[in-house]
VMD Tcl script that draws the C-alpha trace (Angstrom):
set ca {
  {13.63 103.71 184.26}
  {13.50 100.11 183.10}
  {16.20 98.02 184.71}
  {18.84 97.72 182.02}
  {22.34 98.49 183.17}
  {22.76 101.66 181.11}
  {20.05 103.70 182.83}
  {20.09 102.55 186.45}
  {19.75 105.48 188.82}
  {20.28 106.41 192.44}
  {16.80 107.36 193.69}
  {16.13 108.83 197.12}
  {12.69 108.95 198.77}
  {12.18 111.84 201.19}
  {9.30 110.61 203.36}
  {9.72 106.98 202.37}
  {7.46 105.30 204.94}
  {4.17 106.45 203.50}
  {2.30 103.55 201.93}
  {2.62 104.82 198.36}
  {6.19 106.00 198.79}
  {7.40 102.70 200.26}
  {5.60 100.78 197.53}
  {7.21 102.80 194.75}
  {10.61 102.54 196.41}
  {10.33 98.74 196.34}
  {9.12 98.70 192.72}
  {12.14 100.74 191.66}
  {14.48 98.57 193.74}
  {13.09 95.50 191.99}
  {13.88 97.18 188.65}
  {17.50 97.34 189.74}
  {17.84 100.96 190.84}
  {19.80 102.04 193.92}
  {17.06 103.11 196.33}
  {17.20 104.67 199.78}
  {15.23 107.19 201.79}
  {14.35 108.84 205.05}
  {11.41 109.49 207.34}
  {10.65 110.69 210.84}
  {8.03 108.06 211.57}
  {9.52 104.66 210.77}
  {7.14 101.90 211.87}
  {5.39 98.75 210.57}
  {4.03 97.62 208.25}
  {5.93 99.74 205.73}
  {9.21 99.75 207.69}
  {9.14 95.94 207.66}
  {8.23 95.94 203.96}
  {11.22 98.17 203.16}
  {13.57 96.10 205.32}
  {12.42 92.86 203.66}
  {13.34 94.38 200.31}
  {16.72 95.73 201.54}
  {15.84 99.42 201.13}
  {17.91 101.44 203.67}
  {16.03 104.11 205.61}
  {17.52 107.07 207.49}
  {15.56 107.88 210.65}
  {14.89 111.59 210.58}
  {15.40 114.27 207.92}
  {18.80 115.87 207.36}
  {20.58 117.63 204.52}
  {23.48 115.20 205.19}
  {21.30 112.38 203.86}
  {21.66 113.95 200.39}
  {25.43 114.42 200.36}
  {25.78 111.52 197.90}
  {23.73 113.61 195.39}
  {21.17 111.10 194.13}
  {20.09 111.22 190.49}
  {16.49 111.83 191.52}
  {14.55 112.61 194.70}
  {10.93 111.59 195.18}
  {9.36 114.05 197.63}
  {6.45 112.84 199.76}
  {3.39 115.02 200.19}
  {3.93 115.31 203.95}
  {7.08 117.39 203.38}
  {6.94 121.13 202.90}
  {9.20 124.18 202.73}
  {11.36 124.45 205.81}
  {12.09 120.73 205.88}
  {15.88 120.32 205.87}
  {15.88 117.85 202.97}
  {13.48 119.93 200.86}
  {15.71 122.97 201.33}
  {18.82 120.95 200.41}
  {17.14 119.55 197.28}
  {16.31 123.06 196.09}
  {19.72 124.52 197.01}
  {21.65 121.69 195.34}
  {19.39 121.66 192.25}
  {18.81 117.91 192.58}
  {16.08 116.73 190.16}
  {12.89 115.97 192.08}
  {9.44 114.56 191.37}
  {6.25 113.67 193.24}
  {5.27 110.09 193.97}
  {2.15 110.37 191.82}
  {3.97 111.77 188.81}
  {6.69 109.11 189.00}
  {4.04 106.38 189.22}
  {2.32 107.81 186.15}
  {5.37 108.17 183.93}
  {7.22 104.98 184.80}
  {4.55 102.44 185.69}
  {1.10 103.49 184.39}
  {1.79 105.14 181.04}
  {1.29 102.71 178.18}
  {-1.01 100.46 180.24}
  {-4.80 100.46 180.55}
  {-5.25 102.45 183.76}
  {-8.00 101.39 186.19}
  {-8.40 103.76 189.14}
  {-10.45 103.21 192.31}
  {-11.72 106.39 193.99}
  {-14.12 107.53 196.69}
  {-14.00 108.64 200.31}
  {-14.21 105.13 201.78}
  {-13.34 101.60 200.72}
  {-10.59 102.40 198.19}
  {-8.01 100.01 199.60}
  {-10.52 97.14 199.87}
  {-11.93 97.68 196.38}
  {-8.49 98.11 194.81}
  {-7.33 94.86 196.43}
  {-10.45 93.06 195.18}
  {-10.03 94.43 191.66}
  {-6.36 93.48 191.43}
  {-7.08 89.96 192.72}
  {-9.96 89.39 190.28}
  {-7.76 90.47 187.36}
  {-4.93 88.30 188.67}
  {-7.15 85.21 188.88}
  {-8.41 85.96 185.36}
  {-4.82 85.70 184.09}
  {-4.39 89.43 183.36}
  {-1.23 89.78 185.57}
  {-1.97 93.42 186.36}
  {0.39 95.90 187.92}
  {-1.05 97.61 190.96}
  {-0.56 100.19 193.69}
  {-2.67 99.56 196.80}
  {-2.76 101.72 199.93}
  {-1.82 98.83 202.19}
  {-0.36 95.33 202.14}
  {-2.85 93.09 200.32}
  {-2.77 89.68 201.99}
  {-3.55 87.77 198.79}
  {-0.45 89.25 197.15}
  {1.63 89.80 200.33}
  {2.63 93.18 198.90}
  {1.15 96.61 198.21}
  {2.57 97.02 194.72}
  {3.65 95.21 191.59}
  {5.01 96.00 188.15}
  {2.62 95.13 185.33}
  {3.39 92.07 183.22}
  {0.03 92.38 181.48}
  {-1.74 95.36 179.94}
  {-3.49 96.66 183.06}
  {-2.37 98.87 185.93}
  {-4.73 99.23 188.90}
  {-4.28 102.17 191.26}
  {-5.89 103.36 194.46}
  {-6.82 106.92 193.50}
  {-6.42 109.25 196.45}
  {-7.98 112.73 196.37}
  {-5.37 114.08 198.80}
  {-2.88 116.58 197.38}
  {0.29 115.54 195.56}
  {3.23 117.52 196.97}
  {4.18 120.93 198.33}
  {4.87 122.00 194.72}
  {1.72 120.39 193.24}
  {-1.52 120.87 195.16}
  {-3.70 118.85 192.77}
  {-5.27 115.61 193.99}
  {-3.09 112.58 193.32}
  {-5.67 110.91 191.10}
  {-5.16 113.58 188.40}
  {-1.82 111.93 187.64}
  {-3.01 108.38 187.08}
  {-4.24 108.63 183.45}
  {-7.62 107.11 184.38}
  {-9.33 105.20 181.57}
  {-11.71 103.19 183.72}
  {-12.88 104.34 187.13}
  {-14.71 103.13 190.19}
  {-16.22 105.94 192.27}
  {-17.87 104.39 195.29}
  {-18.92 107.31 197.52}
  {-18.31 110.99 198.19}
  {-18.28 112.73 201.57}
  {-16.51 115.70 203.11}
  {-13.01 114.64 204.13}
  {-9.44 115.99 204.36}
  {-10.48 119.23 206.05}
  {-6.81 120.28 206.11}
  {-6.82 120.81 202.33}
  {-10.52 121.03 201.33}
  {-12.79 123.72 202.71}
  {-16.09 122.11 201.77}
  {-17.80 119.16 200.13}
  {-18.23 121.34 197.03}
  {-14.43 121.65 196.72}
  {-14.10 117.87 196.85}
  {-16.85 117.47 194.26}
  {-15.05 119.95 192.02}
  {-11.83 117.88 192.19}
  {-13.75 114.74 191.19}
  {-15.59 116.56 188.39}
  {-12.28 117.74 186.92}
  {-10.88 114.21 187.17}
  {-13.89 112.79 185.31}
  {-12.99 115.02 182.37}
  {-9.73 113.10 181.96}
  {-11.43 109.79 181.14}
  {-11.59 109.16 177.37}
  {-14.87 108.55 175.55}
  {-13.95 104.88 175.08}
  {-13.39 104.61 178.84}
  {-15.87 103.72 181.58}
  {-17.08 105.12 184.89}
  {-18.48 102.58 187.36}
  {-20.38 104.72 189.88}
  {-22.36 104.10 193.05}
  {-25.86 104.96 191.91}
  {-27.16 105.04 195.48}
  {-24.88 107.91 196.56}
  {-26.46 111.33 195.89}
  {-23.09 113.11 195.98}
  {-21.67 110.74 193.37}
  {-24.73 111.19 191.16}
  {-24.44 114.97 191.42}
  {-21.06 115.03 189.64}
  {-21.71 112.55 186.83}
  {-22.89 115.27 184.44}
  {-19.18 116.11 184.06}
  {-18.53 112.71 182.46}
  {-17.69 112.42 178.75}
  {-17.52 108.62 178.87}
  {-20.12 105.90 179.53}
  {-21.40 105.56 183.10}
  {-22.65 102.32 184.66}
  {-24.38 102.77 188.01}
  {-24.19 100.01 190.62}
  {-25.90 99.62 193.97}
  {-29.08 98.41 195.67}
  {-31.53 100.92 194.19}
  {-33.96 100.40 191.34}
  {-32.21 102.98 189.14}
  {-28.89 101.08 189.21}
  {-27.75 99.20 186.10}
  {-25.92 96.53 188.09}
  {-28.02 95.79 191.15}
  {-27.47 93.66 194.26}
  {-30.39 92.07 196.04}
  {-31.14 89.30 198.55}
  {-28.09 90.22 200.65}
  {-27.38 87.67 203.41}
  {-24.78 88.52 206.06}
  {-23.46 85.79 208.34}
  {-20.48 85.05 210.57}
  {-18.58 83.69 207.56}
  {-19.18 86.63 205.21}
  {-21.78 87.98 202.81}
  {-23.83 86.41 200.02}
  {-25.80 88.38 197.45}
  {-27.36 88.13 194.02}
  {-26.50 90.43 191.11}
  {-28.86 91.45 188.32}
  {-27.39 93.25 185.31}
  {-30.39 95.24 184.10}
  {-28.62 96.10 180.84}
  {-29.16 92.53 179.66}
  {-32.94 93.11 179.48}
  {-33.61 89.83 181.27}
  {-34.19 90.70 184.93}
  {-34.69 87.04 185.81}
  {-31.02 86.32 185.16}
  {-29.19 86.45 188.49}
  {-25.67 85.54 189.47}
  {-24.76 84.52 192.99}
  {-21.71 85.99 194.71}
  {-20.08 85.36 198.05}
  {-17.53 87.42 199.97}
  {-15.58 86.26 203.00}
  {-16.01 89.75 204.50}
  {-19.16 91.25 205.95}
  {-21.26 94.31 205.33}
  {-23.22 96.13 202.66}
  {-20.32 98.53 202.08}
  {-18.28 95.56 200.90}
  {-21.12 94.52 198.58}
  {-20.84 97.99 197.01}
  {-17.06 97.55 196.73}
  {-17.66 94.22 195.00}
  {-20.30 95.64 192.63}
  {-17.83 98.23 191.34}
  {-15.26 95.48 190.81}
  {-17.80 93.19 189.10}
  {-18.74 95.98 186.70}
  {-15.14 96.63 185.58}
  {-14.33 92.92 185.46}
  {-17.26 92.20 183.14}
  {-16.40 95.22 181.00}
  {-12.91 93.78 180.44}
  {-14.10 90.29 179.65}
}
mol new
graphics top color blue
foreach p $ca { graphics top sphere $p radius 0.5 }
foreach p [lrange $ca 0 end-1] q [lrange $ca 1 end] { graphics top cylinder $p $q radius 0.2 }
display resetview
């Protein structure tokens, strides 16, 4: 789907105003494809983001929206059987794909894939990671679950060798009930915390743990897992890993450890010791313009992957 004239396509997004869907729609529009879509709930910030990028949006779902027979339909995970557009797609045999699978095949594949996971803090940590790699001259592609103010966008095509993705454990589509992060070809991972969430698709914390354990099996031996060593639920799944694990946090068992945390009205300062160096006296000072120990944990995961990639 690269934007040369011979393979431009008409691509329709059913459920376009979700954060990931709108982001992908804009990425494909920027590649030169003809992009449009529909949704019932059309509101900022993603409606503004789509309008700024001249992506037309039909308000409400209707089989009439597909009368132009697009080359491909991307179906959002909020849509299910009985939806008028889903039924039309199946009846008309229009090729369709999930958002996560399209992201994998046309933006992530061939790049070094860094994925940020966990129950909380994914958007913040993904934004941090993308910005650090940007300032290091890596020009990463990214998909963030919100508009990152530093970039003024939620998504970007990769010019460099890295693609950074917010890895959601929610399911993929009505025809694919796996968690989205299974699609993202993870090579390096941040897993910041694990709690029971998404009670509409998971019945227990054990089911969520199982999804993460299966995802860990996808990471190659040369890859890396940067894990919150203070979270007992995270630690309980790491036996499923086949790749190196670096634990970060505040505890004594963490490899990359924060201490002397100072929170003020202007943000948070903290020191980082990398215990793998063998010299515990070597500390590096960090400062965030956001507050809270949760954000220190977000930053520790980012620091670990940033150092790993030079």
